[in-house]
C-alpha positions as CSV (number, residue, x, y, z in Angstrom):
1,M,-0.1,0.0,0.1
2,S,1.3,3.3,-0.9
3,V,2.2,6.0,1.7
4,A,-0.6,8.3,0.7
5,K,-3.3,5.7,0.7
6,N,-2.2,4.7,4.1
7,I,-2.3,8.2,5.6
8,K,-5.9,8.6,4.0
9,R,-6.9,5.2,5.5
10,R,-5.7,6.3,9.0
11,R,-7.3,9.7,8.7
12,R,-10.7,8.2,7.8
13,S,-10.5,5.6,10.6
14,K,-9.7,8.3,13.2
15,Q,-12.6,10.4,12.0
16,L,-15.1,7.5,12.2
17,R,-13.9,6.6,15.6
18,V,-14.7,10.1,16.9
19,R,-18.0,10.2,15.0
20,N,-19.3,6.8,16.1
21,R,-18.6,7.6,19.7
22,L,-20.7,10.7,19.4
23,R,-23.5,8.8,17.8
24,R,-23.6,6.2,20.4
25,D,-23.6,8.6,23.3
26,T,-26.2,11.3,22.2
27,T,-29.1,12.1,19.9
28,L,-28.4,15.8,19.6
29,A,-27.6,17.7,16.4
30,R,-23.8,17.2,15.6
31,V,-21.5,20.1,14.8
32,S,-19.0,18.8,12.1
33,V,-15.7,20.8,11.8
34,F,-13.4,20.7,8.9
35,R,-10.1,22.8,9.1
36,S,-7.9,23.5,5.9
37,L,-4.6,25.3,5.8
38,K,-6.4,28.6,5.1
39,Q,-10.2,28.2,6.1
40,I,-12.3,26.6,8.7
41,Y,-15.7,25.3,8.0
42,A,-18.5,24.0,10.4
43,Q,-22.1,22.7,9.9
44,I,-24.7,21.4,12.1
45,I,-26.2,18.1,11.1
46,D,-29.2,16.0,12.0
47,D,-28.0,12.5,11.8
48,S,-31.5,11.2,12.1
49,Q,-32.8,13.0,8.9
50,H,-29.3,13.0,7.3
51,Q,-29.6,16.7,6.6
52,T,-27.4,19.8,7.2
53,L,-29.4,22.3,9.2
54,V,-27.0,25.2,9.4
55,S,-23.6,25.9,7.9
56,C,-20.9,28.7,8.1
57,S,-17.3,29.1,7.1
58,S,-14.6,31.6,7.3
59,L,-15.4,32.6,3.6
60,D,-19.0,33.7,4.8
61,V,-17.6,35.7,7.9
62,K,-15.5,38.8,7.0
63,A,-13.5,38.7,10.1
64,T,-9.9,39.9,10.3
65,G,-6.9,39.0,12.5
66,T,-5.3,35.7,13.1
67,K,-6.7,32.4,12.0
68,T,-7.8,31.7,15.7
69,D,-9.8,35.0,15.9
70,V,-11.6,34.1,12.4
71,A,-12.3,30.7,13.8
72,T,-14.0,32.3,17.1
73,A,-16.0,34.6,14.8
74,V,-17.2,31.7,12.6
75,G,-18.3,29.8,15.8
76,A,-20.2,33.0,16.9
77,E,-21.9,33.3,13.5
78,L,-22.8,29.6,13.4
79,A,-24.4,30.0,17.1
80,K,-26.4,32.8,15.8
81,R,-27.7,31.0,12.9
82,A,-28.4,28.1,15.0
83,L,-30.4,30.0,17.4
84,E,-32.5,31.3,14.7
85,K,-33.4,27.9,13.7
86,G,-34.2,26.9,17.3
87,I,-31.2,24.7,18.0
88,Q,-29.8,25.3,21.5
89,K,-27.8,22.1,22.3
90,V,-25.4,20.4,20.0
91,C,-22.6,17.8,20.3
92,F,-19.2,18.8,18.8
93,D,-17.6,16.4,16.3
94,R,-14.0,17.5,15.8
95,G,-13.5,14.8,13.2
96,R,-9.7,14.0,12.8
97,F,-8.6,17.2,14.2
98,L,-7.3,17.7,17.7
99,F,-9.5,19.8,20.1
100,H,-6.9,22.5,20.1
101,G,-6.2,25.9,18.4
102,R,-8.7,27.0,15.8
103,V,-11.0,23.9,16.6
104,K,-11.2,24.8,20.0
105,A,-11.6,28.6,19.3
106,L,-14.6,27.6,17.1
107,A,-16.2,25.7,20.0
108,D,-15.6,28.7,22.4
109,G,-17.2,31.0,19.7
110,L,-20.3,28.6,19.8
111,R,-20.4,28.7,23.4
112,A,-20.2,32.5,23.6
113,G,-23.0,32.7,21.1
114,G,-25.3,31.0,23.3
115,V,-25.3,27.5,22.2
116,Q,-24.7,24.6,24.6
117,V,-21.9,22.4,23.5
């Protein structure tokens, strides 16, 4: 197996391991996070209906500053959109990313916006 395929396989298994633990423990809507080198994306997903309820990204939010500041602003905007839809409690799916840095800043922005994580 090539190195690239092996890396993809390990990333996918790590992501599924985190997601399966969330599905087993809760029935709340799930906040899925994807972090690229330049942007950060988050969406609230209802797993029972397999539907995205709310989404937000750093492309939508016109915040300036460091990437961490932008991630906090994305979290706050996502919280605002979620509260408009009536979503108050969610579970946080960090995917394959560590709960550190920009991912943690997004979660803090959600909490500051009024959504219970």
